[in-house]
N, C-alpha and C positions, 0 to 999 in steps of 0.2 A: 132886271134880275130882282128877285124877292129878297128882302132883308132877312137876315138870320132871326128867326122868331124869338130866340132867347137872348138877343143882343142887350136888352136892358139888364138882365141878370148878369151877363158877361161883364158889362161895364161896372156894376156894383162889385162883382168879385175882383175886378182889376183895381178898383179904388181900395178895397179892403186889403189886397195884397200889397199895394203901395204903402198903405198906412202901417201894415205889419212890418214892412221893410224899414220904414222910418223909425218905428218903435225899436226894432232890433238895433239899428244904427245908434239910436240915442242910448240904449242900455249898454251897447258896446263902448261908447264914449265914457259913460260913467264908470264902467268896469276898468277901462284904461287909466282913468284918473285915480281910481282906488288903488290900482297896482303901483302906479307911480308914487302915490303917497306912502304906501307900505315900504317901497324901496327907499324912499327918502328917510323914513323913520329908522329903517335898518341901518342906513348909511350914517345917520346922525348918532345912533347908539354905538356903532363901531368907532366913530371918531371920539365920542365921549369916553368910551372905554380906553382908547389910546391916551387920551388926556389924563384919565385917572391913573393909569399905569405909569405914565411919565411923572405925575405928581408924586407917586409912591417912591419912584427911583430918586427923585430930587429930594425927597423928604418933605413931608407936609404934616399938618396937625391932624389929630384924630377928628376934630370937628369938620375939617375940610373933606376928609375921606368919607365921613358920615354923610355930608352934603352930596358928595358924588353918588353914594349908594342910594340915597333917597331919590335923587333925580333919575338914576338908572331904573329904580323900581317904577317910577312914574312912566318912564319911557317904555318899560316892559308892559305896563298896563295899556298904554296907547297902542303899542304893537299888537297886543292881543285883541284889543277892540277893533283895530283896523283889519286884522286878519279875519275876524268874525264878519266885519262889513264886506270884505272881499268875497268870502264864501257866500254871503247872502246875495250879493250882486251877481256872482257867477250863476247861482240858481235862478235868479230872475232872468239873466241873459239866456240861459239854456231854455227856459220856458218860452221866452220870446222867440228864440230861434225855431223851436218846434211849432209855435203858432204861425210864424212866417212860412215855414215849409208847408204846413197844411193849407194855408191860403194860396201859396204859389201852386201847389198841386191841383187845387180846385180850379184856379184860374187857367192852368194849362189844359185841364180836361175840357173846359168850355172853349178854349182856343181851338182844340182839336175838333170839337163838334162844329164850330164855326167854319173851319177849313173844309171839313167834309161837306157841310151845307153848300159852301161856295163851289166846291168841285162838282157836286150834283147839279147845281144851277148852271154852271158852265157847260156841263155835258148836255143838259136839256137844251140850252141855247144852241149848242153845236148841232144837235139832232134836229132842232127846229129849222135852223138855217139850211141844213142839208135837205130837209123835206121841201123847203121853198125852192131850193136850187133844182131838185129833182122834178118838182111840178113845173117849174119854168122850162126846163129842158124838154119835158114831155109835151108841153103845149107848143113849144117851138117846133119840135119834131112833127107833130100832127099838122101844124100849119104849113110846113114845107111839103108834106106829102099830099095835101089837097090839090086837086087840079085847079089851074087858074080859070077863072070864069071870064 
């Protein structure tokens, strides 16, 4: 059976699709880490607010309250920066997903072409085998019809 003439191209497309899938997975992992970090910062801010409120109820100095507010402002800055990083990573992940989908689509198209090629080759082999069988049967029939000498 003849090899699929575009097999080298198919193999390149397969490698590119695998690379795109690995890249997508990597971007997904970074995105997950960024989401966890944002959730941790939000949790830490919530806990710190609870501590500040408890300090107010217990009674604390103005200096201590100011320290709470300064730290909360820094946490808010960190939260804003992390939210921005998360949006950036989401955009990168989405572009990577689209890239992977395009590579997968191309790979699939060549897989379909290879399957069609294989089906045509198989049909040709079946036809060739049937032709040989028919010729063999025809020769045998002629040989049995000849009078014995």
